[in-house]
N, C-alpha and C positions, 0 to 999 in steps of 0.2 A: 582408062578410068581416072577420074579427076581426084587429086589429093584433097584431104580435108583442109578447109580454111575456116578462120573465125570460129574455132572449135569451142564448144561448151563441154566441160568435163565434170563428172562427179563420180564418187566411189560409193557403192552400196555394199553393205555387210549384213550377213546373217550367220550367227554362231561363229564358226571358224572360217567361213567362206567370205570372199569379197570379189567384186567385179567393178571395174572402172568402165564407164560409158563415156565415149568421146564422140561428139556429133557436130556437124555444121548446119543442122536443120533446125530452124526455129520451131519451138514447141515440143521437140522430141524428148528433151530432158524432162520437161514438165509432165509429159505423158507417162514417162517411166515412173516418175515420182507418184503420180496419181494412182497407177495400178499396183505398184510394188509397195503397198501401204505398210507392210510388216518389216521391211528392210530399213536398217539405219543408214543414213547418208552422211558421208564425210567429204570434206574438200580434198583435192589432190588426185593423183593418178597412180596410187600404189596398190591397186587391186591385184589379186592373184591371177585373175583373168582380165583381159582387155577386150572391149567391144568397140569397134569403130563403125559408126553409122553415117553414111554420106549420101548427099543428093547428087545424082549424075543423070541429067535428062537424056544423055546419049548412051546410056548403058545398054539399051536394046540393040545397039549396033555392035556390041562387043562379040568377039568370036565365040565366047563360051555361053552366050545367051541363046541357047538352042534347046530343043526338046527331043533330041535324038539319043540322049543318055538313058541310064537306068531310072525308071520312074518309081516313086514311092510316095506314100501318103504322109504329109506332115500336119494335117488337120488344122482347122476344121474345113472340110471339103476343099482342100488345097493340096496340090502335088508339087514336088520338086523333082528336078532332073539332074542326076549326077553327071558331070562332064567326063567324057572319055579322054579329053585332051589335057586336063590338069587335075592334080590330086585334091580331093575334098573341095571341089568347086561345084556349086549348085545354082541352077537357074529356076526361079519360081515365077512362071509366066503370069499367074493370076494376080501377082503383086508387082510384076515387072521389076524384079529384084535379083541381083546376083550376089551370092553369099560364098565366102571362102573361109573355111575353118581350119585352124592348125592346132589340134589338141595338144601336141607336144610343146608348142610354144605358148599355149593357152591364149590364143588370139582368135577373134572372129571379126572379119570385115564384111560389111554389107553396103551395096550401092543400090539406091532406089531411084526409079525413074520419076516418082512424084512424092510430094510431101505426105499425103494421106497414108501411103504404104509405109513410110518411115515412122509415122506415129504409131502404127500397129506393131512394127518390128521392135521399137525401142524397149518396151517392157518384156517382150517375148525373148529377145536375145539375151538380155541380162538375166532373166529368170532361168533360161536353159543353162547358162554358164554357172550360175549359182547352184542350181540343182545338181549339176555334175559333180561339183565339189562336195556337197552335202552327202550324196550317195557314196562317193569315194571315202568319206569319213565314217561310214557305217550307218547312216540314216536309211530309213525305209519309208516308202509312201504308205499312207493310210487314207482310205476313202471315208472321211469323217468330217463332221462339223465339230466345233469346240468353242467353249466359253469358260471364263473364270467367274467364280462366285465365292466371295470371302476367301478362305484359304483353299478352296477346291478348284482343281483343274478338271473340267468335265469334258470327256470325249463322247461324242454322239456318233456311233459308227453303224454302218450297214450298207447293203447294196442299194442301188438306185430305186427310188420310189417307196422306201420303207418309212419315210417321215423324218429324216434328219433335219431338214430345213424348218419344218413345222415345229418340231421340238425345240430347236434353237431359238426361233423367233418368239414362240410362246414363252419360253423361259426368260429371255431377255426383257420382254415387255412386262410380264407379271411378277417376276422374281427380282429382276435386276441382274447385274453382272456385266462383264466386259466381253465384247465380241472378239473372237479370235479368227475363226474361219468357218466357211459354210460347206466346203466340199472336199478339201484336200489338205492334209497335214503331213509334215515330215517328222517322223518319230526317231528319237535317239536314245537308246538304252545304254547307260554306262553303269556297270555294277547293278545295284537295285534302283537306281534313279532312272526316271523316264521323262524326257522333256519333248515338247511338241513345238514345231515352228510352222506357221502358215505357209502354204504354197500360194502366194498372193494372187488373187483374181477377183473380178466382180462377183457379187452374189446373184444367183439366178433362182427365182422362186415361182411356183405355180400360182395361178389365180385363185385356186381353192384356199391355199394358205393365206394369201394376202387379203382376200375378202373376209376371211374369218377373224382377222385382226383389224378392228376399226381404224386404228391410227395408220394403217398401211393400205386401206381400201382404195385410197385416191390414186394409187399407183396403177390400178387396173382400169382399162378403158371402160367407159360407161356401158357400151353394149354387152361387154363380157360380165359386168357386175350383175346384170339382170338374168344371166343364164340360170337354169335350175341348178340347185346345189350339186347334184351328182355329176352334172356336166362340167362344173367348175373344177372338180377334183380330177377329172380326166382330160381337161383341156390341154392340148399338146404343147402350146407355146409358153415359154417361160418369160417372166419379166426380169429385166436386168437392173440391178442396183449397183452403181459405181462406188468404189471405196470412199470418195469424198462425202457420200450420202449415208455412210454407215452409222453416224451418230443418231440419225432418225430412227434406227432400229432399236435403240436402247433407251433406258431411262436417262434423264438429264445429267445425273452425276456419273454416269458410266463412261468408259473410254474404250478404245480399240487396243487389244493386247497384242504385243509382238511375239509373245511366247507364253508357254504355260508348263507347269509341272503337273503331270497327269495323276490324279488321285482317284478317279472314278470313271467307269465306262457305262454308257447307256446304249441299249439296242432297241430302238423304237420299232414297233410293228403296228402301224396305224391303218385303220379301216374306217372310212367315213360312216359306214353303216353301223358301226359298233356304238353302243350306248353306255358301256361300262369301262372302267379302267382296271386293269390287272397288272400287278408288279410281281415279277418272278426273279429270284436270285439265280444267276447262271453259274453252274458248277465250273470251277477253274479248269478241269480237264476238257469240258465242252468249249470253254473260251479258247484254250490252246488249239484244239482240233479245228474249230471254226476259223480262227485267224490264219492258221496254216493252210487250210484247204482253200480259202478265198484270197490269200495273199493280202491280209488286212482289208478285206472286202473290196480290193481292187478288181477282183474277178468274181462273177456270179455264176457258179457251176450250174444252177438250174436253168438260167436263161442263155448260158453260153456267151455272155458278153463281159467285157472288161472296161474299166475306166481307162480313158485314153492316156497313154504315156508315149513320148516320142523323143528319142535322144539321137536325132539325126546329125547333130553337129558335134556333140560330145557324148561318147558312148557311156552307157551305164556299166557298173562292174559286171564281171562274168557271173553266170548263173549260180555257180557254187558259192560265190561270195554273197550274192543276193539272198540265197536260201539260208545261209548261215546267219546273216544279219537279221533276216525275218524270224528265224527260230529263236534267236536271242531276245528280240523285241517282244515276240509273242509270250515267251516264258515270263518276262518281267511284267508285262501287261496283265497276264492271267492272275498275278498276285494282287491286283487291285480289285475292289468289289465291282462286279458287273451285274446289271439288272436289265432284264427285258421288260419293256413297257408296252402292253397291248391296250390301245386306246382308240377312241373315235376322233371326230374332227373338231371337238370342242377344245379350243386352246386354253381355256380357263381350267378345265379338268386336267388337261395334260400337264400344264405348269404346276398345278397343285400336287400332282404325283411326283414330279421332279423335286418340288420343294420338300416333300416328305422325306425323300431320299437324302437331300442335302442337309436336312435338319435331323437326320438319324432317327426318324420315326418309324422306319421299316426295319424289322429285326434282321441282323446280318447272320 
């Protein structure tokens, strides 16, 4: 394996965690910056974790570049093979990449056969090392979108397909506010305080949502724009919006938030066939039970599916610790007002309902 030469280095930080990325691959550092929009960047190499990302066109000839080890899913639609010959060494044939992780030393090395694979790995490896630290510090995953509005930090939580993205984009466009995240948030409860930090990634939205918002309709291919309305809402393919384009999702004076203090939670329940909007206050005991039973909506008990988490390089805390952190976070979150919004596909009516809550027009 060839050593790193002409390295570019930057250190990313989120809350108490930090990761230094060192790479000899042109464009890899910029790709990490593009995707990891919510991390602060600092010069130097003093991160708590170190990630070394290298280009080695001969890596496929390495003795550990084999598929005869233990196979496991690292997503999406990608498998890694753990070497029987070396500890914590993994071969990823789909990306022709060899990865060696040393969690004790807090170092990850990766050697890629080509540049496109390295551009994909750059944000992923940094994010995995960052997430490992945040989980170890007591944070938990939440399957949620989030934005800030005036003094409010709004969490839009729920299982897949309930309307989180539609609620987020309708609110940002019609009410204003700062984008935080579309799908995943790291929550940290300290005493009675509750802060959220984006798990940074591109936004993925259905064509039903995008065609219902005139300023985003152009993101949908013309043939899909002409589909019947009911087919748009069930169309399986999502449209990807990269972080550099996030400002187009908001009003001109808005910005992208790197964190928020959670003051309110919304549980959307959208049905395109519905023509009315109903707002219901959720009892705190129901909030606690639901968050506990779904793991902050990371698991859908009815569908038997879970939002993807994968700690194949840096393990998550043990189950008892995770459950304890989850229970503490759920207890704090249940003290915030929580509202279920039953609405249809009209983003104006949906945003108006959110606006009434933000302006205290709904009795608590």
